[in-house]
C-alpha positions in Angstrom: -170.3 -18.9 -6.3 -172.8 -16.7 -7.8 -173.1 -13.2 -7.0 -177.1 -12.2 -5.6 -178.5 -9.4 -8.0 -177.3 -6.1 -6.1 -178.3 -2.4 -6.4 -176.1 1.2 -5.7 -177.7 3.5 -4.2 -177.5 7.0 -6.2 -177.8 9.6 -3.6 -174.8 11.9 -2.9 -172.5 9.9 -5.6 -171.2 13.2 -6.7 -168.6 13.2 -3.0 -166.8 10.0 -4.7 -166.7 11.7 -8.5 -162.4 12.6 -7.6 -160.4 10.4 -8.9 -158.8 7.9 -6.5 -154.4 7.9 -6.3 -154.4 4.9 -6.6 -156.4 4.5 -9.7 -156.1 6.7 -12.8 -157.1 9.3 -13.2 -161.2 9.8 -14.4 -161.2 13.4 -15.5 -164.8 13.6 -17.1 -167.5 10.6 -16.2 -169.1 8.9 -19.1 -172.2 9.9 -20.5 -173.9 7.3 -19.4 -172.1 6.5 -15.9 -172.6 10.7 -15.5 -176.6 10.2 -15.5 -176.7 7.7 -12.7 -174.0 9.9 -10.9 -176.7 12.8 -11.1 -180.2 11.1 -10.6 -180.9 11.8 -6.8 -182.2 8.7 -4.1 -183.6 6.2 -7.8 -181.9 2.6 -7.2 -180.0 1.7 -9.9 -179.4 -2.1 -10.9 -176.0 -3.1 -9.7 -173.3 -2.0 -12.6 -169.7 -2.9 -11.4 -168.5 0.1 -14.1 -169.8 2.7 -12.1 -168.9 0.8 -8.5 -165.4 1.1 -10.7 -165.8 4.5 -11.1 -167.0 5.3 -7.7 -163.9 2.8 -5.9 -163.4 4.7 -2.0 -161.4 7.9 -2.5 -160.5 8.8 0.9 -158.2 6.4 2.7 -158.8 4.4 -0.2 -155.6 2.7 0.0 -155.9 2.2 3.6 -159.5 0.4 3.2 -158.6 -1.8 0.5 -155.4 -2.8 2.2 -153.4 -1.6 -0.4 -151.4 0.9 1.0 -147.6 1.8 1.3 -147.9 0.3 4.9 -149.1 -2.8 3.7 -146.1 -5.3 5.1 -146.3 -3.8 8.7 -149.7 -5.3 9.5 -149.3 -7.5 12.2 -150.3 -11.1 10.8 -151.0 -12.5 14.3 -154.5 -12.0 15.6 -155.1 -9.0 18.3 -158.6 -10.5 20.0 -160.4 -7.6 20.8 -163.7 -6.0 21.0 -165.7 -2.9 19.9 -165.2 -1.0 23.1 -161.8 -0.7 23.6 -161.2 0.0 19.5 -163.8 2.8 20.7 -162.1 3.8 23.3 -158.6 4.6 21.2 -157.6 8.2 20.6 -158.6 9.6 17.8 -156.1 10.6 15.0 -155.8 14.2 14.2 -154.4 13.4 10.3 -156.0 11.2 7.9 -153.2 10.0 6.0 -154.0 8.5 2.0 -151.6 6.0 1.7 -149.9 4.3 5.0 -151.4 3.8 8.3 -151.6 5.1 11.9 -149.8 3.4 13.8 -149.6 1.2 16.5 -153.8 1.0 15.3 -154.0 0.4 12.2 -151.0 -1.8 12.0 -152.8 -5.2 13.6 -154.8 -7.9 12.7 -158.1 -8.0 14.9 -161.0 -10.3 15.9 -163.6 -9.0 17.3 -166.1 -12.0 18.7 -169.3 -12.3 19.1 -170.6 -9.1 17.6 -174.3 -8.3 16.4 -174.8 -7.0 13.5 -177.6 -5.4 13.1 -178.2 -2.9 10.3 -176.1 -3.9 7.0 -176.3 -1.6 3.4 -174.6 -2.0 -0.1 -172.9 1.5 -0.7 -172.1 3.8 -3.9 -168.5 2.8 -3.7 -169.4 -1.3 -3.7 -168.8 -1.9 -0.2 -171.5 -3.6 2.4 -171.5 -0.8 5.6 -172.6 -3.0 8.4 -172.9 -1.2 12.1 -171.8 -3.8 14.4 -173.2 -3.5 18.2 -172.1 -5.4 21.4 -173.8 -6.1 24.8 -173.2 -3.1 26.4 -174.3 -1.0 23.2 -171.1 0.3 22.0 -171.1 0.4 18.3 -169.1 1.0 15.2 -169.1 0.1 11.1 -167.4 -2.8 9.7 -167.3 -3.3 6.2 -166.5 -5.8 3.3 -165.3 -3.7 0.0 -166.2 -4.1 -3.6 -163.4 -6.7 -4.6 -163.1 -5.2 -7.6 -161.9 -2.0 -6.2 -159.1 -4.0 -4.2 -156.5 -3.7 -6.1 -153.8 -7.1 -6.7 -151.2 -6.0 -4.2 -153.2 -5.8 -1.3 -152.5 -8.9 0.5 -156.2 -9.6 1.8 -157.9 -9.7 -1.5 -158.6 -13.1 -1.8 -160.0 -13.4 1.9 -161.6 -10.4 1.5 -163.5 -11.8 -1.6 -164.3 -14.9 0.7 -165.5 -12.7 2.9 -168.2 -11.1 0.3 -169.1 -14.2 -0.9 -170.3 -15.7 2.5 -172.0 -12.3 3.5 -174.4 -12.6 -0.4 -174.8 -16.0 0.2 -176.4 -15.8 3.4 -178.2 -12.2 2.8 -179.8 -9.7 0.3 -177.9 -7.0 -0.7 -180.3 -3.7 -0.7 -179.2 0.5 -1.6 -182.0 1.0 1.7 -181.2 -0.8 5.4 -181.9 -3.4 5.7 -181.9 -4.6 9.6 -181.1 -8.2 10.8 -179.6 -9.7 15.2 -177.0 -11.8 13.5 -173.8 -12.7 16.0 -170.2 -13.5 14.4 -167.1 -12.6 14.9 -165.4 -10.6 12.7 -161.3 -10.7 11.4 -159.9 -7.5 9.7 -157.8 -4.3 10.0 -158.7 -1.5 11.4 -159.1 1.8 9.9 -160.1 5.2 11.2 -162.3 7.3 8.3 -162.8 10.8 9.2 -166.4 11.2 10.7 -169.3 12.7 8.2 -172.2 11.8 9.5 -171.7 7.5 8.8 -174.4 5.5 9.9 -173.2 3.7 12.8 -169.9 5.3 13.6 -167.9 5.2 16.8 -167.2 8.5 18.9 -163.2 8.5 17.4 -164.3 7.1 13.6 -162.4 3.9 14.3 -163.6 0.9 11.2 -162.8 -2.8 10.8 -162.5 -1.9 7.3 -161.5 -4.2 5.5 -163.6 -7.0 6.6 -161.5 -10.0 5.6 -163.2 -12.9 7.7 -166.3 -13.7 9.1 -166.6 -16.5 11.3 -170.4 -17.1 11.1 
């Protein structure tokens, strides 16, 4: 499927200029990319080179299902809920290349959740804010496939989930608001709290999302 035109926000890109541990280092960005990195609040046309340069750094391998513990993740599906996941204990540390058991070692499906808002982030991921009927909320993210290493067992399914989303909704650097009820399947991961929109109190996310049941 041909993807719709995308856009990437430049605000805050300085935070992602450090190279991921799972990718070759980029000591100095090319001049053309540096110009984008230093721009402020200026929507730009989607740039795959920029997105690849800005691939997730903090817990990047875990976010993409490419970490050292990926083979330990259960292939059977645990049917859960936002309420259950946001009730898990917040971890005391966040390893970059390994998963926090037992929560991050399961495949989850969250049924009948509401996507309330979404946008595309600087690393190309689609950031979804999801809620249940009682108002519990958390984040779910669909990675930008060029940032997902081939060693991730979920790479093909992540691409399919993203294609399905982009085929239905336009993407924007700014928030877009919908109220679509879906079921999401993916892996749980704990993200350090840094003011993310829609974040759960314990920082848990469904990330990566690799299946959307419309």
